[in-house]
N, CA, C and O atoms as a printed pandas DataFrame, in Angstrom:
     atom_number atom_name residue_name chain_id  residue_number  x_coord  y_coord  z_coord
0              1         N          MET        A               1    0.933   -1.271    0.010
1              2        CA          MET        A               1    0.026    0.121   -0.127
2              3         C          MET        A               1    0.919    1.173    0.214
3              4         O          MET        A               1    1.696    1.246    1.166
4              5         N          THR        A               2    0.605    2.283   -1.055
5              6        CA          THR        A               2    1.300    3.465   -1.179
6              7         C          THR        A               2    0.581    4.499   -0.323
7              8         O          THR        A               2   -0.636    4.410   -0.481
8              9         N          ILE        A               3    0.872    5.265    0.366
9             10        CA          ILE        A               3    0.331    6.516    1.197
10            11         C          ILE        A               3    0.630    7.847    0.263
11            12         O          ILE        A               3    1.740    7.883   -0.269
12            13         N          GLU        A               4    0.076    8.512    0.118
13            14        CA          GLU        A               4    0.612    9.750   -0.591
14            15         C          GLU        A               4   -0.175   11.014    0.031
15            16         O          GLU        A               4   -1.305   10.745    0.440
16            17         N          ALA        A               5    0.270   12.415    0.171
17            18        CA          ALA        A               5   -0.237   13.483    0.810
18            19         C          ALA        A               5   -0.540   14.253   -0.284
19            20         O          ALA        A               5    0.347   14.497   -1.102
20            21         N          ILE        A               6   -1.900   14.767   -0.459
21            22        CA          ILE        A               6   -2.536   15.570   -1.551
22            23         C          ILE        A               6   -3.136   16.710   -0.404
23            24         O          ILE        A               6   -3.418   16.488    0.773
24            25         N          GLU        A               7   -3.213   17.762   -1.018
25            26        CA          GLU        A               7   -4.111   18.820   -0.606
26            27         C          GLU        A               7   -5.366   19.344   -0.652
27            28         O          GLU        A               7   -6.083   19.096   -1.622
28            29         N          MET        A               8   -5.733   20.005    0.211
29            30        CA          MET        A               8   -7.441   19.903   -0.063
30            31         C          MET        A               8   -7.114   21.694   -0.051
31            32         O          MET        A               8   -6.290   22.335    0.602
32            33         N          ASN        A               9   -8.203   22.164   -1.124
33            34        CA          ASN        A               9   -8.008   23.739   -1.353
34            35         C          ASN        A               9   -9.354   24.318   -0.114
35            36         O          ASN        A               9   -9.742   23.581    0.792
36            37         N          GLU        A              10   -9.779   25.431   -0.290
37            38        CA          GLU        A              10  -10.474   26.169    0.408
38            39         C          GLU        A              10  -11.534   25.903    0.218
39            40         O          GLU        A              10  -12.317   25.922    1.168
40            41         N          GLN        A              11  -11.941   25.579   -0.972
41            42        CA          GLN        A              11  -13.423   25.782   -1.185
42            43         C          GLN        A              11  -13.564   23.580   -0.572
43            44         O          GLN        A              11  -14.637   23.005   -0.755
44            45         N          GLY        A              12  -12.570   22.946   -0.053
45            46        CA          GLY        A              12  -12.717   21.514    0.319
46            47         C          GLY        A              12  -12.606   20.732   -0.991
47            48         O          GLY        A              12  -13.319   19.731   -1.063
48            49         N          ARG        A              13  -11.792   21.039   -2.087
49            50        CA          ARG        A              13  -11.686   20.170   -3.488
50            51         C          ARG        A              13  -10.403   19.716   -3.187
51            52         O          ARG        A              13   -9.496   20.366   -2.669
52            53         N          ILE        A              14  -10.390   18.150   -3.671
53            54        CA          ILE        A              14   -9.303   17.625   -3.525
54            55         C          ILE        A              14   -9.003   16.760   -4.696
55            56         O          ILE        A              14  -10.012   16.198   -5.123
56            57         N          VAL        A              15   -7.691   16.440   -5.463
57            58        CA          VAL        A              15   -7.638   15.850   -6.707
58            59         C          VAL        A              15   -6.942   14.563   -6.244
59            60         O          VAL        A              15   -6.146   14.546   -5.306
60            61         N          ILE        A              16   -7.362   13.272   -7.102
61            62        CA          ILE        A              16   -7.151   12.277   -6.749
62            63         C          ILE        A              16   -6.249   12.005   -7.938
63            64         O          ILE        A              16   -6.493   12.332   -9.099
64            65         N          PRO        A              17   -4.910   11.204   -7.391
65            66        CA          PRO        A              17   -3.678   11.629   -8.207
66            67         C          PRO        A              17   -3.986   10.406   -9.250
67            68         O          PRO        A              17   -4.270    9.270   -8.870
68            69         N          ALA        A              18   -3.863   10.903  -10.964
69            70        CA          ALA        A              18   -4.245    9.865  -11.924
70            71         C          ALA        A              18   -3.773    8.679  -11.852
71            72         O          ALA        A              18   -4.501    7.992  -12.568
72            73         N          HIS        A              19   -2.943    8.020  -11.383
73            74        CA          HIS        A              19   -2.853    6.552  -11.269
74            75         C          HIS        A              19   -3.377    5.897  -10.193
75            76         O          HIS        A              19   -3.162    4.698  -10.011
76            77         N          LEU        A              20   -4.144    6.664   -9.350
77            78        CA          LEU        A              20   -5.127    5.752   -8.678
78            79         C          LEU        A              20   -6.580    5.964   -9.360
79            80         O          LEU        A              20   -7.407    5.053   -9.327
80            81         N          ARG        A              21   -6.852    7.202   -9.979
81            82        CA          ARG        A              21   -8.040    6.945  -10.736
82            83         C          ARG        A              21   -8.029    5.975  -11.808
83            84         O          ARG        A              21   -9.002    5.357  -12.241
84            85         N          LYS        A              22   -6.684    5.897  -12.234
85            86        CA          LYS        A              22   -6.366    4.717  -13.579
86            87         C          LYS        A              22   -6.639    3.746  -12.647
87            88         O          LYS        A              22   -7.818    3.422  -12.786
88            89         N          SER        A              23   -6.089    3.100  -11.726
89            90        CA          SER        A              23   -6.336    1.960  -11.111
90            91         C          SER        A              23   -7.880    1.529  -10.879
91            92         O          SER        A              23   -8.327    0.402  -11.093
92            93         N          LEU        A              24   -8.661    2.723  -10.366
93            94        CA          LEU        A              24   -9.966    2.029   -9.923
94            95         C          LEU        A              24  -10.661    2.402  -10.954
95            96         O          LEU        A              24  -11.869    2.386  -10.720
96            97         N          GLY        A              25  -10.355    2.759  -12.085
97            98        CA          GLY        A              25  -11.388    2.568  -13.374
98            99         C          GLY        A              25  -12.409    3.859  -13.560
99           100         O          GLY        A              25  -13.480    3.873  -14.167
100          101         N          LEU        A              26  -11.718    4.998  -12.815
101          102        CA          LEU        A              26  -12.410    6.277  -12.817
102          103         C          LEU        A              26  -11.860    7.213  -13.770
103          104         O          LEU        A              26  -10.646    7.400  -13.850
104          105         N          HIS        A              27  -12.709    7.811  -14.499
105          106        CA          HIS        A              27  -12.598    8.705  -16.159
106          107         C          HIS        A              27  -13.455    9.636  -15.714
107          108         O          HIS        A              27  -14.303    9.492  -14.834
108          109         N          GLY        A              28  -13.157   10.819  -16.493
109          110        CA          GLY        A              28  -13.852   11.727  -17.093
110          111         C          GLY        A              28  -14.498   12.365  -15.682
111          112         O          GLY        A              28  -14.023   12.445  -14.549
112          113         N          LYS        A              29  -15.919   12.826  -16.299
113          114        CA          LYS        A              29  -16.785   13.184  -15.261
114          115         C          LYS        A              29  -17.569   12.349  -14.610
115          116         O          LYS        A              29  -18.322   11.837  -15.438
116          117         N          GLN        A              30  -17.854   11.804  -13.166
117          118        CA          GLN        A              30  -18.815   10.720  -13.099
118          119         C          GLN        A              30  -19.400   10.683  -11.924
119          120         O          GLN        A              30  -18.562   11.325  -11.290
120          121         N          LYS        A              31  -20.455   10.330  -10.929
121          122        CA          LYS        A              31  -20.796   10.406   -9.794
122          123         C          LYS        A              31  -19.797    9.278   -8.713
123          124         O          LYS        A              31  -19.381    8.142   -8.938
124          125         N          LEU        A              32  -19.677   10.027   -7.694
125          126        CA          LEU        A              32  -18.889    9.170   -6.597
126          127         C          LEU        A              32  -19.792    9.112   -5.482
127          128         O          LEU        A              32  -20.641    9.978   -5.269
128          129         N          ALA        A              33  -19.570    7.839   -4.592
129          130        CA          ALA        A              33  -20.519    8.019   -3.481
130          131         C          ALA        A              33  -19.352    8.391   -2.131
131          132         O          ALA        A              33  -18.353    7.686   -1.988
132          133         N          ILE        A              34  -19.568    9.276   -1.438
133          134        CA          ILE        A              34  -18.935    9.302   -0.285
134          135         C          ILE        A              34  -19.224    9.499    1.042
135          136         O          ILE        A              34  -20.030   10.397    1.287
136          137         N          TRP        A              35  -18.728    8.833    2.021
137          138        CA          TRP        A              35  -19.209    9.015    3.326
138          139         C          TRP        A              35  -18.259    8.385    4.290
139          140         O          TRP        A              35  -17.455    7.522    3.936
140          141         N          LEU        A              36  -18.374    8.879    5.656
141          142        CA          LEU        A              36  -17.225    8.511    6.973
142          143         C          LEU        A              36  -17.627    7.296    7.254
143          144         O          LEU        A              36  -18.808    6.980    7.114
144          145         N          ALA        A              37  -16.692    6.442    7.693
145          146        CA          ALA        A              37  -16.305    5.038    8.224
146          147         C          ALA        A              37  -15.577    5.158    9.373
147          148         O          ALA        A              37  -14.392    5.059    9.055
148          149         N          ASP        A              38  -15.682    5.307   10.445
149          150        CA          ASP        A              38  -14.280    5.137   11.182
150          151         C          ASP        A              38  -13.627    6.184   11.316
151          152         O          ASP        A              38  -12.404    6.094   11.423
152          153         N          GLY        A              39  -14.314    7.549   11.349
153          154        CA          GLY        A              39  -13.643    8.397   11.264
154          155         C          GLY        A              39  -12.394    8.874    9.698
155          156         O          GLY        A              39  -11.627    9.811    9.476
156          157         N          LYS        A              40  -12.783    7.681    8.987
157          158        CA          LYS        A              40  -12.217    7.369    7.611
158          159         C          LYS        A              40  -13.100    8.297    6.553
159          160         O          LYS        A              40  -14.293    8.513    6.768
160          161         N          LEU        A              41  -12.308    8.902    5.224
161          162        CA          LEU        A              41  -13.366    9.287    4.568
162          163         C          LEU        A              41  -13.495    8.189    3.232
163          164         O          LEU        A              41  -12.487    8.037    2.541
164          165         N          ILE        A              42  -14.711    7.455    2.897
165          166        CA          ILE        A              42  -14.743    6.519    1.851
166          167         C          ILE        A              42  -15.215    7.032    0.474
167          168         O          ILE        A              42  -16.425    7.244    0.393
168          169         N          ILE        A              43  -14.608    7.222   -0.414
169          170        CA          ILE        A              43  -15.298    7.236   -1.642
170          171         C          ILE        A              43  -15.180    6.055   -2.607
171          172         O          ILE        A              43  -14.059    5.578   -2.787
172          173         N          GLU        A              44  -16.201    5.560   -3.222
173          174        CA          GLU        A              44  -16.202    4.536   -3.974
174          175         C          GLU        A              44  -17.250    5.269   -4.966
175          176         O          GLU        A              44  -17.954    6.262   -4.782
176          177         N          LYS        A              45  -17.080    4.332   -6.193
177          178        CA          LYS        A              45  -17.909    4.238   -7.645
178          179         C          LYS        A              45  -19.457    4.097   -7.243
179          180         O          LYS        A              45  -19.710    3.041   -6.663
180          181         N          ILE        A              46  -20.596    5.015   -7.456
181          182        CA          ILE        A              46  -21.894    4.816   -7.305
182          183         C          ILE        A              46  -22.067    3.352   -7.866
183          184         O          ILE        A              46  -22.698    2.567   -7.159
184          185         N          GLU        A              47  -21.640    2.981   -8.889
185          186        CA          GLU        A              47  -22.130    1.339   -9.562
186          187         C          GLU        A              47  -21.696    0.345   -8.625
187          188         O          GLU        A              47  -22.287   -0.730   -8.519
188          189         N          THR        A              48  -20.352    0.752   -7.709
189          190        CA          THR        A              48  -19.866   -0.225   -6.674
190          191         C          THR        A              48  -20.726   -0.354   -5.522
191          192         O          THR        A              48  -20.875   -1.438   -4.957
192          193         N          VAL        A              49  -21.363    0.831   -5.109
193          194        CA          VAL        A              49  -22.131    0.985   -3.902
194          195         C          VAL        A              49  -23.341    0.272   -4.180
195          196         O          VAL        A              49  -23.568   -0.566   -3.306
196          197         N          LYS        A              50  -24.414    0.322   -5.322
197          198        CA          LYS        A              50  -25.589   -0.090   -5.986
198          199         C          LYS        A              50  -25.046   -1.298   -5.896
199          200         O          LYS        A              50  -25.356   -1.782   -4.807
200          201         N          ALA        A              51  -24.500   -1.888   -6.413
201          202        CA          ALA        A              51  -24.037   -3.456   -6.549
202          203         C          ALA        A              51  -23.933   -4.181   -5.405
203          204         O          ALA        A              51  -24.399   -5.307   -5.230
204          205         N          ASP        A              52  -23.200   -3.399   -4.477
205          206        CA          ASP        A              52  -22.837   -4.286   -3.054
206          207         C          ASP        A              52  -24.621   -3.781   -2.486
207          208         O          ASP        A              52  -25.178   -4.750   -1.970
208          209         N          LEU        A              53  -25.358   -2.725   -2.506
209          210        CA          LEU        A              53  -26.446   -2.957   -1.360
210          211         C          LEU        A              53  -27.556   -4.029   -2.132
211          212         O          LEU        A              53  -28.391   -4.724   -1.552
212          213         N          LYS        A              54  -27.346   -3.962   -3.391
213          214        CA          LYS        A              54  -28.171   -5.174   -4.204
214          215         C          LYS        A              54  -27.817   -6.714   -3.474
215          216         O          LYS        A              54  -28.640   -7.594   -3.223
216          217         N          ALA        A              55  -26.625   -6.740   -3.271
217          218        CA          ALA        A              55  -26.057   -8.116   -2.843
218          219         C          ALA        A              55  -26.886   -8.581   -1.695
219          220         O          ALA        A              55  -27.529   -9.583   -1.383
220          221         N          ASP        A              56  -26.500   -7.055   -1.054
221          222        CA          ASP        A              56  -26.797   -7.333    0.622
222          223         C          ASP        A              56  -28.533   -7.809    0.870
223          224         O          ASP        A              56  -28.904   -8.679    1.658
224          225         N          PHE        A              57  -29.322   -7.075    0.071
225          226        CA          PHE        A              57  -30.370   -7.177    0.247
226          227         C          PHE        A              57  -30.839   -8.500   -0.587
227          228         O          PHE        A              57  -31.917   -8.986   -0.243
228          229         N          LYS        A              58  -30.237   -9.028   -1.485
229          230        CA          LYS        A              58  -30.674  -10.255   -2.081
230          231         C          LYS        A              58  -30.427  -11.523   -0.992
231          232         O          LYS        A              58  -31.200  -12.469   -0.844
232          233         N          GLN        A              59  -29.147  -11.306   -0.258
233          234        CA          GLN        A              59  -28.567  -12.227    0.834
234          235         C          GLN        A              59  -29.608  -12.066    1.994
235          236         O          GLN        A              59  -29.487  -13.039    2.739
236          237         N          LEU        A              60  -30.403  -11.373    2.353
237          238        CA          LEU        A              60  -31.202  -10.997    3.719
238          239         C          LEU        A              60  -32.685  -11.949    2.898
239          240         O          LEU        A              60  -33.289  -12.930    3.333
240          241         N          ARG        A              61  -32.888  -11.185    1.626
241          242        CA          ARG        A              61  -34.288  -11.847    1.089
242          243         C          ARG        A              61  -33.937  -13.002    0.940
243          244         O          ARG        A              61  -34.867  -13.642    1.431
244          245         N          ASP        A              62  -32.943  -13.941    0.459
245          246        CA          ASP        A              62  -32.819  -15.215    0.410
246          247         C          ASP        A              62  -32.809  -15.946    1.787
247          248         O          ASP        A              62  -33.240  -17.096    1.717
248          249         N          GLN        A              63  -32.471  -15.596    2.836
249          250        CA          GLN        A              63  -32.467  -15.585    3.852
250          251         C          GLN        A              63  -33.829  -15.922    4.447
251          252         O          GLN        A              63  -34.041  -16.571    5.471
252          253         N          GLY        A              64  -34.512  -15.490    3.809
253          254        CA          GLY        A              64  -36.404  -14.977    4.164
254          255         C          GLY        A              64  -36.376  -13.955    5.374
255          256         O          GLY        A              64  -37.136  -14.102    6.332
256          257         N          VAL        A              65  -35.500  -12.951    5.293
257          258        CA          VAL        A              65  -35.568  -11.668    6.033
258          259         C          VAL        A              65  -36.639  -10.714    5.033
259          260         O          VAL        A              65  -36.496  -10.559    3.820
260          261         N          SER        A              66  -37.713  -10.141    5.861
261          262        CA          SER        A              66  -38.469   -9.595    5.248
262          263         C          SER        A              66  -38.449   -7.983    6.059
263          264         O          SER        A              66  -39.194   -7.784    7.019
264          265         N          LEU        A              67  -37.583   -6.986    5.581
265          266        CA          LEU        A              67  -37.509   -5.746    5.832
266          267         C          LEU        A              67  -38.770   -4.994    6.177
267          268         O          LEU        A              67  -38.841   -4.361    7.230
268          269         N          SER        A              68  -39.623   -5.039    5.442
269          270        CA          SER        A              68  -40.814   -4.312    5.559
270          271         C          SER        A              68  -41.460   -5.157    6.854
271          272         O          SER        A              68  -42.131   -4.409    7.565
272          273         N          GLU        A              69  -41.431   -6.015    7.144
273          274        CA          GLU        A              69  -42.228   -6.785    8.126
274          275         C          GLU        A              69  -41.384   -6.344    9.225
275          276         O          GLU        A              69  -41.968   -5.785   10.154
276          277         N          GLU        A              70  -39.979   -6.503    9.306
277          278        CA          GLU        A              70  -39.560   -6.195   10.700
278          279         C          GLU        A              70  -39.905   -4.355   10.754
279          280         O          GLU        A              70  -40.130   -3.889   11.871
280          281         N          LEU        A              71  -39.918   -3.849   10.110
281          282        CA          LEU        A              71  -40.315   -2.056   10.242
282          283         C          LEU        A              71  -41.650   -2.076   10.568
283          284         O          LEU        A              71  -41.968   -1.184   11.355
284          285         N          ILE        A              72  -42.527   -2.807   10.214
285          286        CA          ILE        A              72  -44.141   -2.828   10.724
286          287         C          ILE        A              72  -44.203   -3.198   12.116
287          288         O          ILE        A              72  -44.718   -2.389   12.889
288          289         N          GLU        A              73  -43.652   -4.562   12.667
289          290        CA          GLU        A              73  -43.431   -4.894   13.761
290          291         C          GLU        A              73  -42.519   -3.684   14.789
291          292         O          GLU        A              73  -42.863   -3.530   15.961
292          293         N          GLU        A              74  -41.491   -2.980   14.266
293          294        CA          GLU        A              74  -41.274   -2.232   15.050
294          295         C          GLU        A              74  -42.058   -0.976   15.501
295          296         O          GLU        A              74  -42.093   -0.467   16.621
296          297         N          ARG        A              75  -42.811   -0.517   14.116
297          298        CA          ARG        A              75  -43.858    0.582   14.713
298          299         C          ARG        A              75  -44.910   -0.079   15.237
299          300         O          ARG        A              75  -45.752    0.809   15.101
300          301         N          ARG        A              76  -45.532   -1.041   15.772
301          302        CA          ARG        A              76  -46.078   -1.688   16.153
302          303         C          ARG        A              76  -45.974   -0.973   17.297
303          304         O          ARG        A              76  -46.527    0.005   17.799
304          305         N          THR        A              77  -44.705   -2.092   17.698
305          306        CA          THR        A              77  -44.012   -1.824   19.014
306          307         C          THR        A              77  -43.886   -0.511   19.578
307          308         O          THR        A              77  -44.163   -0.293   20.757
308          309         N          GLU        A              78  -43.487    0.360   18.801
309          310        CA          GLU        A              78  -43.615    1.738   19.326
310          311         C          GLU        A              78  -44.919    2.263   19.640
311          312         O          GLU        A              78  -45.206    2.814   20.703
312          313         N          ALA        A              79  -45.762    2.053   18.589
313          314        CA          ALA        A              79  -46.941    2.753   18.976
314          315         C          ALA        A              79  -47.727    2.564   20.103
315          316         O          ALA        A              79  -48.417    3.448   20.612
316          317         N          GLN        A              80  -47.590    0.911   20.678
317          318        CA          GLN        A              80  -47.517    0.285   21.920
318          319         C          GLN        A              80  -47.257    0.982   23.036
319          320         O          GLN        A              80  -48.048    1.197   23.955
320          321         N          HIS        A              81  -45.914    1.403   22.932
321          322        CA          HIS        A              81  -45.294    1.895   24.110
322          323         C          HIS        A              81  -45.717    3.519   24.174
323          324         O          HIS        A              81  -45.827    4.037   25.286
324          325         N          GLU        A              82  -45.900    4.138   23.231
325          326        CA          GLU        A              82  -46.294    5.713   23.357
326          327         C          GLU        A              82  -48.183    5.457   24.047
327          328         O          GLU        A              82  -48.867    6.115   24.832
328          329         N          HIS        A              83  -48.405    4.324   23.343
329          330        CA          HIS        A              83  -49.637    4.581   23.918
330          331         C          HIS        A              83  -49.889    4.246   25.267
331          332         O          HIS        A              83  -50.819    4.770   25.880
332          333         N          ASP        A              84  -48.881    3.136   25.946
333          334        CA          ASP        A              84  -48.928    2.585   27.585
334          335         C          ASP        A              84  -48.556    3.987   28.345
335          336         O          ASP        A              84  -49.244    4.485   29.236
336          337         N          THR        A              85  -47.015    4.672   27.692
337          338        CA          THR        A              85  -46.837    5.560   28.463
338          339         C          THR        A              85  -47.909    7.032   28.593
339          340         O          THR        A              85  -47.753    7.960   29.388
340          341         N          SER        A              86  -48.727    6.924   27.814
341          342        CA          SER        A              86  -49.524    7.761   27.640
342          343         C          SER        A              86  -50.943    7.916   28.450
343          344         O          SER        A              86  -51.791    8.768   28.716
344          345         N          ALA        A              87  -50.678    6.703   28.641
345          346        CA          ALA        A              87  -52.128    6.359   29.634
346          347         C          ALA        A              87  -52.174    6.649   31.043
347          348         O          ALA        A              87  -53.190    6.397   31.692
């Protein structure tokens, strides 16, 4: 792993070095996803993030997990708790 120092300008802009863009398949103007994880700034291609999310949801579905049913049950529990504490 090679670590490089880059600069950020006053507007918060950075330049990803050309060899890193090439190795990641980044070219021209394209959308990237960016987020913080454990105090680190993560940048990935949108397509990669979408593919990862689809794979995660497929795995949940294949395991019989229904996120909508879990959400409905959580809302019912919250509503019952609110009803019990307001009475």
